[in-house]
C-alpha positions as CSV (number, residue, x, y, z in Angstrom):
1,M,85.2,176.4,-101.0
2,S,84.9,174.7,-97.7
3,V,86.5,171.8,-95.9
4,T,83.0,170.2,-95.7
5,A,82.1,170.7,-99.4
6,G,81.2,167.6,-101.2
7,T,80.5,165.7,-97.9
8,I,77.3,165.1,-96.0
9,F,78.2,168.0,-93.8
10,D,78.1,170.5,-96.7
11,R,76.2,173.7,-95.8
12,S,75.1,172.3,-92.4
13,R,74.4,174.7,-89.6
14,I,75.3,172.0,-87.1
15,S,78.9,172.3,-85.8
16,L,81.3,169.5,-86.7
17,A,81.7,168.9,-83.0
18,D,78.0,168.0,-82.8
19,W,78.2,166.0,-85.9
20,F,81.1,163.9,-84.5
21,T,79.2,163.5,-81.3
22,A,76.2,162.2,-83.3
23,V,78.4,159.8,-85.3
24,W,80.0,158.5,-82.1
25,Y,76.7,158.1,-80.4
26,M,75.2,156.4,-83.3
27,T,78.0,153.8,-83.7
28,N,78.6,153.4,-80.0
29,Q,75.1,152.4,-79.2
30,K,74.6,148.7,-79.8
31,Y,71.1,149.2,-81.3
32,G,71.5,152.6,-82.7
33,V,69.6,155.8,-81.8
34,S,66.3,157.4,-82.6
35,A,65.9,160.9,-83.8
36,L,64.2,161.9,-80.5
37,G,67.2,160.4,-78.5
38,L,69.7,162.4,-80.7
39,Q,67.6,165.6,-80.2
40,R,67.8,165.2,-76.5
41,L,71.5,164.3,-76.5
42,L,72.6,167.3,-78.5
43,G,70.0,169.7,-77.1
44,L,68.6,170.4,-80.6
45,G,65.7,172.7,-80.8
46,S,64.1,170.8,-83.7
47,Y,63.2,167.2,-84.1
48,Q,63.5,167.7,-87.8
49,T,67.2,168.6,-87.5
50,A,68.0,165.4,-85.6
51,W,66.0,163.4,-88.1
52,T,67.9,164.9,-91.0
53,M,71.3,164.3,-89.4
54,L,70.5,160.6,-88.9
55,R,69.1,160.3,-92.4
56,K,72.4,161.6,-93.9
57,L,74.5,159.4,-91.7
58,R,72.4,156.3,-92.8
59,A,73.1,157.3,-96.4
60,A,76.8,157.4,-95.6
61,M,76.6,153.8,-94.3
62,V,76.5,152.6,-97.9
63,R,80.1,152.7,-99.2
64,R,80.3,153.6,-102.9
65,G,81.6,150.8,-105.1
66,R,81.3,148.2,-102.3
67,E,81.8,144.6,-103.3
68,R,78.9,142.3,-103.9
69,L,78.5,139.2,-101.8
70,S,80.2,136.0,-103.1
71,G,80.8,132.4,-102.4
72,T,77.8,130.7,-101.0
73,V,74.8,133.1,-100.4
74,E,71.4,132.4,-99.0
75,V,68.5,134.5,-100.2
76,D,65.0,134.6,-98.8
77,E,62.2,137.1,-98.0
78,T,60.7,138.2,-94.7
79,Y,57.9,140.5,-93.7
80,V,58.3,143.4,-91.2
81,G,55.5,145.6,-89.8
82,G,55.2,149.3,-90.2
83,I,52.9,152.3,-90.0
84,E,51.8,154.1,-93.0
85,Q,49.7,157.2,-93.4
86,G,46.1,156.4,-94.5
87,K,43.8,158.7,-96.4
88,T,42.2,159.8,-93.2
89,G,45.6,160.9,-91.8
90,R,45.7,158.1,-89.2
91,G,48.4,155.5,-89.2
92,T,47.5,152.1,-90.5
93,E,49.4,148.8,-90.0
94,R,51.1,147.4,-93.0
95,K,53.6,144.7,-93.7
96,F,56.6,145.3,-96.0
97,I,58.5,142.7,-97.8
98,V,62.3,142.6,-97.2
99,V,64.6,140.4,-99.2
100,I,67.7,139.2,-97.4
101,A,71.0,137.9,-98.8
102,I,73.8,136.6,-96.6
103,E,77.1,134.9,-97.1
104,I,77.4,131.4,-95.6
105,L,80.9,130.6,-94.5
106,E,82.5,127.1,-94.2
107,P,82.7,125.2,-92.0
108,K,80.4,127.4,-90.1
109,G,79.4,131.0,-89.6
110,F,78.0,134.0,-91.6
111,G,79.6,136.7,-93.5
112,R,78.3,140.0,-94.9
113,V,74.6,140.8,-95.5
114,R,72.5,142.8,-97.9
115,L,68.8,143.8,-97.5
116,R,66.3,145.7,-99.6
117,R,62.6,146.3,-99.6
118,V,60.8,145.0,-102.6
119,Q,57.3,145.6,-103.9
120,D,56.4,141.9,-104.2
121,V,57.9,138.4,-104.5
122,S,57.8,138.2,-108.2
123,S,60.9,137.4,-110.4
124,A,60.7,141.1,-111.5
125,S,61.6,142.2,-108.0
126,L,63.7,139.3,-106.6
127,I,66.0,138.7,-109.6
128,P,67.2,142.4,-109.8
129,F,68.0,142.3,-106.0
130,V,70.2,139.2,-106.4
131,R,72.0,140.7,-109.3
132,Y,72.5,143.9,-107.3
133,A,73.7,142.1,-104.1
134,V,75.5,138.9,-105.3
135,E,78.5,138.4,-107.5
136,P,77.8,136.4,-110.7
137,G,79.2,132.9,-110.4
138,S,78.3,132.6,-106.8
139,E,76.2,129.8,-105.4
140,V,72.7,131.1,-104.5
141,R,70.6,129.0,-102.1
142,T,66.9,129.7,-102.0
143,D,63.7,127.8,-101.2
144,G,61.6,126.3,-104.0
145,W,59.8,129.6,-104.8
146,K,59.4,129.8,-108.6
147,S,60.5,133.4,-108.9
148,Y,64.1,132.4,-108.3
149,L,64.2,129.9,-111.2
150,G,65.8,132.4,-113.6
151,L,69.0,132.7,-111.6
152,A,70.8,129.9,-113.4
153,Q,70.3,131.8,-116.7
154,R,72.0,134.8,-115.2
155,N,75.3,133.1,-114.4
156,Y,74.5,132.0,-110.8
157,R,74.8,128.5,-109.5
158,H,71.3,128.2,-108.2
159,R,70.5,125.6,-105.5
160,A,66.8,125.5,-104.6
161,T,65.6,123.5,-101.6
162,N,62.0,122.4,-101.4
163,L,61.4,122.9,-97.7
164,S,58.2,120.9,-97.5
165,A,60.0,117.9,-99.1
166,T,63.0,118.0,-96.8
167,G,60.9,117.9,-93.6
168,D,63.3,120.3,-91.9
169,P,62.1,123.6,-90.4
170,A,62.9,126.7,-92.5
171,H,65.4,127.9,-89.8
172,I,67.3,124.6,-90.1
173,A,67.4,124.4,-93.9
174,M,68.2,128.1,-94.3
175,P,69.7,129.3,-91.0
176,G,71.4,132.4,-92.2
177,V,68.5,134.4,-93.6
178,H,66.2,133.4,-90.7
179,K,68.8,134.5,-88.1
180,V,69.1,137.9,-89.9
181,A,65.3,138.2,-90.1
182,A,65.0,137.6,-86.4
183,L,67.7,140.1,-85.5
184,L,66.2,142.7,-87.9
185,K,62.7,142.5,-86.4
186,R,64.1,142.7,-82.9
187,W,66.3,145.8,-83.8
188,L,63.4,147.6,-85.5
189,L,61.1,147.0,-82.6
190,G,63.8,147.9,-79.9
191,T,65.1,151.1,-81.6
192,H,62.2,152.3,-83.6
193,Q,59.3,150.7,-81.8
194,G,58.4,149.0,-85.1
195,S,57.3,152.5,-86.4
196,I,58.7,152.4,-90.0
197,T,57.4,153.6,-93.2
198,A,57.9,152.5,-96.8
199,T,59.7,155.7,-97.7
200,H,62.4,155.3,-95.0
201,L,62.6,151.5,-94.6
202,N,65.6,151.0,-96.9
203,A,67.6,153.6,-94.9
204,Y,67.0,151.5,-91.8
205,L,68.0,148.4,-93.6
206,D,71.3,150.1,-94.7
207,E,72.0,150.9,-91.1
208,F,71.3,147.4,-89.9
209,A,73.6,145.9,-92.6
210,F,76.3,148.4,-91.6
211,R,76.2,147.2,-88.0
212,F,75.8,143.6,-88.8
213,N,78.7,143.5,-91.3
214,R,81.0,145.0,-88.6
215,R,79.7,143.0,-85.7
216,K,83.0,141.3,-85.1
217,S,84.9,144.6,-84.7
218,R,86.6,144.6,-81.3
219,Q,86.6,148.4,-81.0
220,R,83.7,150.7,-81.2
221,G,86.0,153.4,-82.5
222,M,86.5,151.4,-85.8
223,L,82.8,151.9,-86.6
224,F,83.1,155.6,-85.9
225,Y,86.1,155.7,-88.1
226,R,84.5,153.8,-91.0
227,L,81.4,156.0,-90.9
228,L,83.4,159.1,-91.0
229,Q,85.4,157.7,-93.9
230,N,82.2,157.2,-95.8
231,A,80.7,160.5,-94.8
232,V,83.5,162.6,-96.4
233,V,83.0,160.9,-99.8
234,T,79.2,160.8,-99.8
235,K,77.7,163.5,-101.9
236,P,75.5,165.9,-100.0
237,K,71.7,165.5,-100.4
238,R,68.8,167.5,-99.0
239,Y,66.2,165.6,-97.1
240,R,62.8,166.7,-96.0
241,P,60.9,164.5,-93.5
242,S,57.5,163.4,-94.8
243,R,54.4,163.6,-92.7
244,A,54.7,159.9,-92.3
245,G,58.2,160.4,-91.0
246,F,57.0,162.6,-88.2
247,S,54.6,159.9,-87.0
248,I,57.7,158.3,-85.6
249,K,58.2,161.2,-83.2
250,K,54.7,160.8,-81.8
251,H,55.1,157.0,-81.6
252,N,58.4,157.3,-79.6
253,R,56.8,159.4,-77.0
């Protein structure tokens, strides 16, 4: 029995004081923090320890049983760059597909966001994401891509816009997803120098969504409080950085 049992702090050799410092630093920095930065801040002897702490905190950023997006929701895909280990052991450039869903508020503004990496832009990848992220009965706005055509059969009010027919630029016809895509790429480049892998990309997307969905919070302490709330109800999990994960360390130097 332990006060940390059943939380992300379970069986951790890091003191709770250092954990709380990491949570505050992670939520107080506008663009987040890298594992190398956290290692230096806490004076940790191992980069792997800092990496594991951040990985557990990112897992806690997804609240169990969170509500799906509702109302009017834009959905579209974007591509982000990354580094993946090749057969020769050297990093090779690769683009990953990220699908974005964001609530559109009336008369203007944006609500919550959900993001996820998908294997391709087929209906087998895109439809399950919409069902995971968006409440049935909501209006889902997409471009004219054929893979979204099955949404109407799954109790969504699908509104497809043929961008080439409207003559409007994509960022005008679908402003929400394009704004999020631009912010996401800027954040990945600024915080992680664009050095991301397929294995860990979804964890970074969860962190981005956590920050974006709380962007209107007037107090940084509220993000600290919310993350700790999630941390004590998130089941412990063991993480082992992959060899690709450690390429980030070298890149950040």
